[in-house]
C-alpha positions, 0 to 999 in steps of 0.5 A: 085258878085251874079251869079243869083237872087231870087225873092219872090212874095207876093200875097194878096187876100182880107181877106185871108192869103197872099201867097209867091212864090219863083222864082230863076233865074240863070242870072247875069243881074238883068234887064233880071232876073227881066223880067223873074221873073215878067212873072212868078209871074204875079199878085203879089202885092209885089216882093222882089229880092235878089242875089244868089251865084254860090254855091247856084245855084250849090246846086239847080242844076241850070245852066245859064239861068235856072229858078226854081219856 
């Protein structure tokens, strides 16, 4: 079971290349993590989510409740 979530927000602006931003949320609950990520990735055309392991969060030096953008 994952210890957090990583969200990738893709922003498409007309004819320009799309931009992808990453938001890592160190919260186990998917609904809470998604709400936090959506508030950070406002205006994204697409948002993809994937689980993050405890080891990955430790490598990023994130503790419970932290958000890395």
